[in-house]
C-alpha positions as CSV (number, residue, x, y, z in Angstrom):
1,M,-14.5,16.3,10.0
2,K,-12.2,18.9,8.4
3,K,-14.6,21.6,9.2
4,I,-14.7,20.6,12.7
5,I,-10.9,20.7,13.3
6,F,-10.8,24.1,10.7
7,T,-13.4,26.1,13.2
8,A,-11.7,24.6,16.5
9,A,-8.3,25.7,15.0
10,A,-9.8,29.2,14.2
11,A,-11.4,29.7,17.3
12,F,-8.2,28.7,19.5
13,A,-6.0,30.7,17.2
14,F,-8.1,33.8,18.2
15,A,-8.3,32.8,22.0
16,F,-4.4,32.7,21.9
17,S,-4.3,36.2,20.3
18,N,-6.5,37.7,23.2
19,A,-4.7,35.6,25.9
20,Q,-4.2,38.8,27.8
21,D,-7.8,38.5,29.1
22,A,-6.5,35.7,31.5
23,G,-8.9,33.7,30.0
24,F,-6.5,31.2,28.5
25,K,-5.8,28.0,30.5
26,A,-3.4,24.8,29.6
27,G,-2.8,21.9,31.4
28,I,-2.4,18.1,31.7
29,H,-4.6,15.1,32.8
30,L,-4.3,11.7,34.3
31,G,-6.9,9.1,34.6
32,I,-7.6,5.6,35.1
33,P,-10.3,3.8,32.6
34,I,-13.2,2.4,34.0
35,G,-16.0,0.1,33.2
36,T,-15.6,-1.8,29.8
37,A,-13.0,0.6,28.8
38,G,-11.0,-0.8,31.7
39,D,-11.0,-4.3,29.8
40,S,-9.0,-2.6,26.7
41,Y,-7.2,0.3,28.3
42,S,-4.7,0.5,31.5
43,F,-4.0,4.3,31.7
44,N,-5.5,7.7,30.5
45,G,-3.2,10.8,30.1
46,G,-3.0,13.8,28.0
47,V,-3.0,17.6,27.4
48,D,-5.8,20.1,27.8
49,A,-6.4,23.8,26.8
50,A,-9.3,26.0,27.1
51,Y,-10.6,29.8,26.5
52,M,-13.1,31.1,29.2
53,W,-15.1,34.3,28.9
54,S,-16.9,35.6,32.1
55,V,-20.7,35.2,31.5
56,A,-22.1,36.2,34.6
57,D,-20.8,36.6,38.6
58,K,-19.1,33.4,39.1
59,F,-19.5,31.7,36.0
60,Q,-17.5,31.4,32.9
61,A,-18.4,29.6,29.5
62,G,-15.7,29.0,26.6
63,L,-14.2,26.6,24.1
64,T,-11.9,23.6,25.1
65,T,-9.9,20.8,23.2
66,G,-6.7,18.9,23.9
67,Y,-5.6,15.4,23.2
68,S,-6.5,12.5,25.5
69,Y,-4.4,9.2,24.9
70,Y,-5.5,5.8,26.1
71,A,-2.8,3.1,26.6
72,G,-3.8,-0.4,25.4
73,K,-3.7,-3.5,27.4
74,E,-2.3,-6.6,25.3
75,V,-5.3,-8.9,24.6
76,S,-5.1,-12.4,23.8
77,T,-7.4,-14.6,21.6
78,P,-7.3,-18.3,22.1
79,S,-6.2,-21.1,19.7
80,I,-8.8,-22.7,17.9
81,T,-9.1,-26.3,17.0
82,I,-11.0,-27.8,14.3
83,G,-10.0,-31.5,13.8
84,A,-6.7,-32.1,13.0
85,I,-6.0,-28.2,12.4
86,T,-5.2,-25.9,15.0
87,I,-5.1,-21.9,14.5
88,P,-2.7,-20.4,16.8
89,G,-4.3,-17.6,18.9
90,T,-3.0,-13.9,18.7
91,S,-2.1,-11.0,20.8
92,V,-3.1,-7.4,19.8
93,K,-2.4,-4.2,21.6
94,V,-4.6,-1.2,20.4
95,N,-4.0,2.1,22.0
96,G,-6.8,4.6,21.8
97,A,-6.7,8.4,21.3
98,F,-9.2,11.3,21.2
99,I,-9.3,15.1,20.3
100,P,-12.2,16.7,22.0
101,V,-13.8,19.8,20.5
102,A,-16.3,21.1,23.1
103,A,-17.9,23.9,24.9
104,T,-17.2,24.3,28.5
105,G,-18.6,25.9,31.5
106,Q,-17.4,26.3,34.8
107,Y,-19.1,27.7,38.1
108,S,-17.3,28.9,41.2
109,F,-19.3,27.7,44.3
110,S,-16.3,30.2,46.1
111,D,-13.2,31.5,45.6
112,K,-11.2,28.4,45.6
113,I,-14.0,25.7,44.8
114,F,-15.6,25.1,41.2
115,G,-17.6,22.8,39.3
116,G,-17.4,22.4,35.6
117,L,-18.8,20.5,32.6
118,D,-17.4,20.0,29.0
119,L,-19.6,19.1,26.2
120,G,-18.8,18.3,22.8
121,Y,-17.4,15.5,20.0
122,A,-14.3,13.6,20.5
123,I,-12.5,12.9,17.4
124,Y,-10.9,9.6,17.1
125,A,-7.0,9.9,16.7
126,G,-5.8,6.6,17.9
127,D,-4.2,3.5,16.1
128,G,-6.4,1.7,13.3
129,S,-9.8,2.8,12.4
130,G,-12.1,3.9,14.9
131,N,-14.9,6.5,15.8
132,G,-15.2,9.6,17.3
133,G,-18.5,10.2,19.7
134,F,-20.6,12.5,22.3
135,Y,-17.7,13.8,24.5
136,Y,-18.8,14.7,28.4
137,Q,-16.5,15.8,31.3
138,P,-18.0,16.9,34.6
139,K,-15.3,18.1,36.9
140,V,-14.6,19.6,40.4
141,G,-11.8,21.5,41.5
142,Y,-9.8,23.9,43.6
143,Q,-8.7,27.2,42.3
144,T,-6.2,30.0,42.6
145,E,-5.9,32.9,40.5
146,K,-3.0,30.9,38.6
147,Y,-3.7,27.4,38.6
148,E,-6.5,25.0,39.3
149,I,-6.6,21.2,40.2
150,Y,-9.6,19.1,39.5
151,A,-10.8,15.6,39.7
152,G,-13.2,14.2,36.9
153,Y,-15.2,11.9,35.1
154,K,-14.4,11.7,31.3
155,G,-17.2,9.7,28.8
156,I,-16.9,9.3,25.2
157,S,-20.1,7.6,23.7
158,V,-18.9,5.5,20.7
159,D,-20.7,2.9,18.7
160,G,-21.4,-0.3,20.9
161,G,-20.8,1.6,24.0
162,S,-18.6,4.2,25.5
163,I,-15.0,5.0,27.0
164,S,-14.8,6.3,30.4
165,S,-12.2,7.2,32.8
166,V,-12.0,8.9,36.1
167,G,-8.9,11.1,36.9
168,L,-7.0,14.5,38.0
169,G,-6.2,17.3,36.0
170,F,-4.0,20.4,36.5
171,N,-4.5,23.5,34.5
172,Y,-2.1,26.7,34.3
173,K,-3.9,30.3,34.1
174,F,-2.3,32.7,31.7
């Protein structure tokens, strides 16, 4: 785990030192958890950073990371009565968070419209113990020379299911 974080940090340190090539972008995302994640979480938000290299005409590839926070909902357990003994129910709220370390690709269908895909691993960084998992995020958006706005589906395959959300993002290009 430490090797993954160190490798990602080294890659982004290199990217930051060469940001004059206009390949660096950073931004924010907001989303709504869906599926089973919608039962436990009410909101998704975070920050993103990526460094892209031009690979071919209209196609860029690179590395991306960030921090994605999932605000937990209050989940209650019912009280249990066994004979004359009643065990009161409890209420718990667990916030989730992940740090994705991924490869990213982006194809420009025109000067303004693009499609992209992030694939990698999401490291668990939320409350309590948790597991990371396979990270994927297809997206489509509008871009200019200085910024991009996108809509996407974010999924993290974890033990016992997945954590998914749909959302919007904004990136500023440096």
